[in-house]
C-alpha beads as a LAMMPS data file, in Angstrom:
LAMMPS data file: protein, C-alpha beads

257 atoms
256 bonds

1 atom types
1 bond types

-500.0 500.0 xlo xhi
-500.0 500.0 ylo yhi
-500.0 500.0 zlo zhi

Masses

1 110.0

Atoms # bond

1 1 1 393.344 -17.953 -11.086
2 1 1 390.758 -19.801 -9.723
3 1 1 387.568 -20.548 -10.794
4 1 1 385.289 -18.435 -9.138
5 1 1 381.301 -17.354 -8.941
6 1 1 382.059 -13.667 -8.442
7 1 1 380.702 -11.148 -10.680
8 1 1 383.453 -9.915 -13.013
9 1 1 385.562 -12.773 -12.458
10 1 1 386.818 -15.092 -15.916
11 1 1 384.373 -17.639 -16.215
12 1 1 384.893 -19.373 -19.337
13 1 1 386.954 -18.426 -23.233
14 1 1 386.036 -19.943 -26.666
15 1 1 386.962 -20.140 -30.221
16 1 1 385.271 -18.572 -33.190
17 1 1 386.596 -20.274 -36.457
18 1 1 386.282 -20.878 -39.558
19 1 1 386.829 -24.719 -39.248
20 1 1 385.073 -25.930 -36.582
21 1 1 386.117 -29.708 -37.407
22 1 1 389.679 -28.952 -38.337
23 1 1 389.869 -26.724 -34.841
24 1 1 388.717 -29.723 -32.869
25 1 1 391.196 -31.560 -34.341
26 1 1 394.013 -29.790 -33.848
27 1 1 393.244 -29.223 -30.167
28 1 1 392.641 -32.867 -29.829
29 1 1 396.290 -33.783 -31.138
30 1 1 397.503 -30.661 -28.806
31 1 1 396.133 -30.891 -25.682
32 1 1 394.302 -34.144 -25.419
33 1 1 390.729 -32.448 -25.275
34 1 1 387.924 -33.787 -26.999
35 1 1 385.384 -31.630 -29.162
36 1 1 381.550 -32.274 -28.856
37 1 1 379.309 -29.870 -30.944
38 1 1 375.880 -29.411 -29.390
39 1 1 373.588 -31.490 -30.620
40 1 1 370.425 -28.946 -30.107
41 1 1 369.977 -27.279 -33.778
42 1 1 369.657 -23.873 -31.959
43 1 1 373.460 -23.789 -30.389
44 1 1 374.416 -23.464 -34.418
45 1 1 376.941 -25.598 -34.492
46 1 1 378.835 -24.229 -30.858
47 1 1 380.955 -27.225 -29.154
48 1 1 382.905 -27.441 -25.926
49 1 1 386.290 -29.012 -25.173
50 1 1 386.717 -31.165 -22.299
51 1 1 390.051 -31.938 -21.048
52 1 1 391.471 -35.089 -20.439
53 1 1 389.661 -35.541 -16.917
54 1 1 386.315 -34.217 -18.584
55 1 1 386.075 -31.162 -17.200
56 1 1 384.927 -28.411 -18.972
57 1 1 388.050 -25.973 -20.496
58 1 1 386.227 -24.016 -22.880
59 1 1 383.918 -23.611 -26.382
60 1 1 384.494 -23.321 -29.671
61 1 1 382.138 -22.592 -32.736
62 1 1 381.632 -21.246 -36.602
63 1 1 382.624 -17.319 -37.090
64 1 1 379.468 -15.640 -37.915
65 1 1 380.996 -14.162 -41.545
66 1 1 383.831 -14.694 -44.042
67 1 1 385.601 -11.451 -42.685
68 1 1 385.752 -12.417 -38.985
69 1 1 388.739 -13.524 -37.816
70 1 1 389.861 -16.513 -36.090
71 1 1 390.145 -15.693 -32.395
72 1 1 389.884 -16.954 -28.863
73 1 1 387.664 -14.788 -26.538
74 1 1 387.872 -14.428 -22.987
75 1 1 384.155 -13.777 -20.951
76 1 1 383.973 -12.384 -17.463
77 1 1 380.754 -13.558 -15.467
78 1 1 378.069 -10.929 -14.683
79 1 1 374.911 -11.005 -12.120
80 1 1 373.257 -8.286 -14.624
81 1 1 374.350 -8.031 -18.137
82 1 1 372.092 -5.641 -19.403
83 1 1 373.949 -3.220 -16.671
84 1 1 377.878 -4.086 -17.585
85 1 1 376.656 -3.329 -21.230
86 1 1 374.881 0.068 -20.721
87 1 1 378.716 0.554 -18.454
88 1 1 380.389 -0.002 -21.446
89 1 1 378.513 1.912 -23.654
90 1 1 379.202 4.881 -21.344
91 1 1 382.726 4.245 -21.323
92 1 1 383.463 4.287 -24.543
93 1 1 383.128 0.974 -25.821
94 1 1 380.866 -0.423 -28.156
95 1 1 378.678 -3.433 -28.317
96 1 1 379.444 -6.218 -31.175
97 1 1 376.793 -8.682 -30.128
98 1 1 373.571 -9.309 -27.522
99 1 1 372.480 -9.145 -24.937
100 1 1 370.660 -12.042 -25.808
101 1 1 369.675 -15.411 -24.163
102 1 1 371.433 -18.456 -25.231
103 1 1 369.078 -21.647 -24.974
104 1 1 368.641 -22.184 -21.389
105 1 1 372.139 -21.528 -20.458
106 1 1 372.672 -18.084 -19.706
107 1 1 372.920 -14.466 -21.443
108 1 1 375.854 -13.166 -23.345
109 1 1 377.059 -9.864 -24.749
110 1 1 380.286 -9.299 -27.253
111 1 1 381.647 -5.912 -26.385
112 1 1 384.880 -4.115 -27.418
113 1 1 386.826 -1.871 -25.300
114 1 1 387.606 1.615 -26.349
115 1 1 391.235 0.411 -28.096
116 1 1 389.378 -2.694 -29.852
117 1 1 389.976 -5.576 -27.674
118 1 1 387.289 -7.738 -27.702
119 1 1 385.497 -9.457 -24.383
120 1 1 382.542 -11.556 -23.596
121 1 1 380.084 -10.763 -20.974
122 1 1 377.838 -14.080 -19.364
123 1 1 375.218 -14.220 -16.747
124 1 1 375.125 -17.925 -15.997
125 1 1 371.957 -19.838 -16.067
126 1 1 372.687 -23.734 -16.606
127 1 1 376.185 -22.916 -17.630
128 1 1 378.419 -21.936 -15.373
129 1 1 381.500 -21.925 -17.366
130 1 1 384.786 -23.060 -16.491
131 1 1 384.915 -27.013 -14.668
132 1 1 388.589 -26.523 -14.277
133 1 1 391.198 -23.811 -14.120
134 1 1 394.855 -23.920 -13.595
135 1 1 395.595 -27.162 -14.275
136 1 1 397.918 -28.835 -16.894
137 1 1 396.129 -27.969 -20.247
138 1 1 393.675 -25.401 -19.064
139 1 1 393.221 -22.226 -18.561
140 1 1 395.374 -20.193 -15.977
141 1 1 395.757 -16.521 -17.114
142 1 1 394.288 -13.692 -19.610
143 1 1 396.240 -10.972 -20.739
144 1 1 395.350 -7.625 -22.147
145 1 1 398.055 -6.867 -24.946
146 1 1 397.148 -3.203 -25.605
147 1 1 398.699 0.471 -26.476
148 1 1 396.395 2.262 -24.175
149 1 1 396.904 0.709 -21.055
150 1 1 396.205 3.747 -18.668
151 1 1 393.106 4.335 -20.473
152 1 1 392.134 0.441 -20.398
153 1 1 392.974 0.354 -16.843
154 1 1 389.908 3.152 -16.017
155 1 1 387.766 1.510 -18.924
156 1 1 387.970 -2.292 -17.008
157 1 1 387.899 -0.493 -13.186
158 1 1 384.799 1.490 -14.178
159 1 1 382.974 -1.514 -16.059
160 1 1 383.670 -4.555 -13.912
161 1 1 385.562 -3.361 -10.789
162 1 1 388.872 -5.189 -11.633
163 1 1 392.031 -4.098 -9.122
164 1 1 394.991 -3.345 -10.846
165 1 1 398.580 -3.465 -9.468
166 1 1 401.649 -2.072 -11.400
167 1 1 404.663 -3.963 -11.657
168 1 1 408.259 -2.612 -13.122
169 1 1 409.451 -4.322 -15.846
170 1 1 413.146 -4.021 -17.333
171 1 1 411.436 -2.286 -19.934
172 1 1 408.149 -0.511 -19.222
173 1 1 405.389 -2.602 -16.573
174 1 1 403.230 -4.417 -16.109
175 1 1 399.661 -4.514 -14.564
176 1 1 397.835 -7.678 -12.645
177 1 1 394.568 -7.774 -12.995
178 1 1 392.193 -8.627 -9.931
179 1 1 388.885 -9.358 -8.489
180 1 1 388.409 -9.481 -4.917
181 1 1 392.112 -9.636 -4.486
182 1 1 392.358 -12.537 -6.559
183 1 1 395.154 -12.199 -9.522
184 1 1 393.243 -13.636 -12.837
185 1 1 395.146 -11.914 -15.641
186 1 1 397.505 -8.762 -16.541
187 1 1 398.192 -6.342 -19.056
188 1 1 401.137 -5.672 -21.541
189 1 1 401.419 -2.105 -23.125
190 1 1 402.449 -2.905 -27.157
191 1 1 403.311 1.035 -27.346
192 1 1 406.744 -0.211 -27.399
193 1 1 409.473 -0.895 -30.582
194 1 1 409.495 -4.761 -29.341
195 1 1 405.705 -5.259 -30.586
196 1 1 404.650 -4.494 -34.619
197 1 1 402.745 -1.351 -34.679
198 1 1 399.974 -3.285 -36.938
199 1 1 399.272 -5.325 -34.004
200 1 1 395.720 -4.555 -32.662
201 1 1 394.553 -4.588 -29.087
202 1 1 393.590 -8.128 -27.975
203 1 1 392.958 -10.590 -24.985
204 1 1 395.494 -13.417 -25.396
205 1 1 394.291 -16.601 -23.521
206 1 1 397.307 -18.488 -21.416
207 1 1 397.120 -22.110 -20.860
208 1 1 399.055 -24.321 -18.447
209 1 1 401.395 -27.107 -20.157
210 1 1 403.503 -29.435 -18.562
211 1 1 406.376 -28.564 -21.396
212 1 1 405.789 -25.217 -23.582
213 1 1 408.993 -26.422 -26.000
214 1 1 407.419 -29.984 -26.743
215 1 1 403.667 -28.338 -26.738
216 1 1 404.875 -25.612 -29.170
217 1 1 406.875 -28.173 -31.453
218 1 1 403.818 -30.252 -31.510
219 1 1 401.990 -27.427 -32.207
220 1 1 404.174 -26.785 -35.619
221 1 1 403.838 -30.412 -35.987
222 1 1 399.956 -30.033 -36.383
223 1 1 400.330 -27.143 -38.845
224 1 1 400.002 -24.276 -36.604
225 1 1 402.747 -21.676 -36.044
226 1 1 404.897 -20.817 -33.308
227 1 1 404.538 -16.817 -33.186
228 1 1 407.167 -16.099 -29.860
229 1 1 409.254 -19.139 -29.482
230 1 1 409.564 -20.845 -26.493
231 1 1 411.332 -18.060 -23.610
232 1 1 411.855 -18.141 -20.460
233 1 1 409.912 -15.188 -18.161
234 1 1 410.053 -14.829 -14.143
235 1 1 406.751 -17.173 -13.694
236 1 1 407.992 -19.863 -15.780
237 1 1 408.792 -20.995 -19.757
238 1 1 406.058 -19.602 -22.354
239 1 1 405.395 -19.427 -26.218
240 1 1 402.799 -17.551 -28.107
241 1 1 401.367 -20.223 -30.743
242 1 1 398.489 -19.709 -33.237
243 1 1 396.434 -22.815 -34.595
244 1 1 396.020 -23.667 -38.547
245 1 1 393.195 -20.550 -38.785
246 1 1 395.833 -17.892 -36.547
247 1 1 393.874 -17.993 -33.682
248 1 1 396.412 -16.844 -31.350
249 1 1 396.962 -18.240 -27.523
250 1 1 399.784 -18.620 -25.041
251 1 1 400.984 -21.893 -23.104
252 1 1 403.351 -21.676 -20.180
253 1 1 405.136 -24.082 -17.766
254 1 1 405.346 -22.640 -14.408
255 1 1 408.510 -22.559 -12.838
256 1 1 408.617 -24.518 -9.171
257 1 1 407.947 -22.287 -6.295

Bonds

1 1 1 2
2 1 2 3
3 1 3 4
4 1 4 5
5 1 5 6
6 1 6 7
7 1 7 8
8 1 8 9
9 1 9 10
10 1 10 11
11 1 11 12
12 1 12 13
13 1 13 14
14 1 14 15
15 1 15 16
16 1 16 17
17 1 17 18
18 1 18 19
19 1 19 20
20 1 20 21
21 1 21 22
22 1 22 23
23 1 23 24
24 1 24 25
25 1 25 26
26 1 26 27
27 1 27 28
28 1 28 29
29 1 29 30
30 1 30 31
31 1 31 32
32 1 32 33
33 1 33 34
34 1 34 35
35 1 35 36
36 1 36 37
37 1 37 38
38 1 38 39
39 1 39 40
40 1 40 41
41 1 41 42
42 1 42 43
43 1 43 44
44 1 44 45
45 1 45 46
46 1 46 47
47 1 47 48
48 1 48 49
49 1 49 50
50 1 50 51
51 1 51 52
52 1 52 53
53 1 53 54
54 1 54 55
55 1 55 56
56 1 56 57
57 1 57 58
58 1 58 59
59 1 59 60
60 1 60 61
61 1 61 62
62 1 62 63
63 1 63 64
64 1 64 65
65 1 65 66
66 1 66 67
67 1 67 68
68 1 68 69
69 1 69 70
70 1 70 71
71 1 71 72
72 1 72 73
73 1 73 74
74 1 74 75
75 1 75 76
76 1 76 77
77 1 77 78
78 1 78 79
79 1 79 80
80 1 80 81
81 1 81 82
82 1 82 83
83 1 83 84
84 1 84 85
85 1 85 86
86 1 86 87
87 1 87 88
88 1 88 89
89 1 89 90
90 1 90 91
91 1 91 92
92 1 92 93
93 1 93 94
94 1 94 95
95 1 95 96
96 1 96 97
97 1 97 98
98 1 98 99
99 1 99 100
100 1 100 101
101 1 101 102
102 1 102 103
103 1 103 104
104 1 104 105
105 1 105 106
106 1 106 107
107 1 107 108
108 1 108 109
109 1 109 110
110 1 110 111
111 1 111 112
112 1 112 113
113 1 113 114
114 1 114 115
115 1 115 116
116 1 116 117
117 1 117 118
118 1 118 119
119 1 119 120
120 1 120 121
121 1 121 122
122 1 122 123
123 1 123 124
124 1 124 125
125 1 125 126
126 1 126 127
127 1 127 128
128 1 128 129
129 1 129 130
130 1 130 131
131 1 131 132
132 1 132 133
133 1 133 134
134 1 134 135
135 1 135 136
136 1 136 137
137 1 137 138
138 1 138 139
139 1 139 140
140 1 140 141
141 1 141 142
142 1 142 143
143 1 143 144
144 1 144 145
145 1 145 146
146 1 146 147
147 1 147 148
148 1 148 149
149 1 149 150
150 1 150 151
151 1 151 152
152 1 152 153
153 1 153 154
154 1 154 155
155 1 155 156
156 1 156 157
157 1 157 158
158 1 158 159
159 1 159 160
160 1 160 161
161 1 161 162
162 1 162 163
163 1 163 164
164 1 164 165
165 1 165 166
166 1 166 167
167 1 167 168
168 1 168 169
169 1 169 170
170 1 170 171
171 1 171 172
172 1 172 173
173 1 173 174
174 1 174 175
175 1 175 176
176 1 176 177
177 1 177 178
178 1 178 179
179 1 179 180
180 1 180 181
181 1 181 182
182 1 182 183
183 1 183 184
184 1 184 185
185 1 185 186
186 1 186 187
187 1 187 188
188 1 188 189
189 1 189 190
190 1 190 191
191 1 191 192
192 1 192 193
193 1 193 194
194 1 194 195
195 1 195 196
196 1 196 197
197 1 197 198
198 1 198 199
199 1 199 200
200 1 200 201
201 1 201 202
202 1 202 203
203 1 203 204
204 1 204 205
205 1 205 206
206 1 206 207
207 1 207 208
208 1 208 209
209 1 209 210
210 1 210 211
211 1 211 212
212 1 212 213
213 1 213 214
214 1 214 215
215 1 215 216
216 1 216 217
217 1 217 218
218 1 218 219
219 1 219 220
220 1 220 221
221 1 221 222
222 1 222 223
223 1 223 224
224 1 224 225
225 1 225 226
226 1 226 227
227 1 227 228
228 1 228 229
229 1 229 230
230 1 230 231
231 1 231 232
232 1 232 233
233 1 233 234
234 1 234 235
235 1 235 236
236 1 236 237
237 1 237 238
238 1 238 239
239 1 239 240
240 1 240 241
241 1 241 242
242 1 242 243
243 1 243 244
244 1 244 245
245 1 245 246
246 1 246 247
247 1 247 248
248 1 248 249
249 1 249 250
250 1 250 251
251 1 251 252
252 1 252 253
253 1 253 254
254 1 254 255
255 1 255 256
256 1 256 257
């Protein structure tokens, strides 16, 4: 995954949470990020996380209703949000919010694919998105977990034009997403017995870390949860974690190449 200005490429992630102060302290303690709320009242309490080097790694903001769960959301870049939203609707998806302008920063829409996984679209003006990716404590991969991989492949190819390459796994197969031949994420079929039936379709944000085991332990110390204990897979060692309000994310320490 790399920083790209190409339409349809990933460009941002943010956290919606009922406790922005608690989330800021948690992620500062876990990753060494710094969280600052945008001072403009029009931002509605939205804030930015910067990594140890000062580059933007993601955002955070308050949930908009008591029923909205805490969650991380990926955004994909667009040269014309209105046109992509029309394709979302025309291919069985739905629009949860927008399209709408965000001050002078850009245009956004929050959408949902036919299986129920939410994602964002971002048309940048002043805010280009990520300042860093693939470095320690920054986003390095995005993964769609769904019980309908064939339908999801058709949907995202139709609305965003992604490439999709299937790779065999010990059980089933894994799909890798790409934009202009640059791989940025994947898709995992959750219809097997390995996943609970009640697991909803969703996008998982992966962050690169120096030590997945130590990060998982630190997460628990800070009041979070370990959903998948550190496990060795082909790319390296990973773990799925959740912050104190239940927003899940994954960390991975890549194996040396």
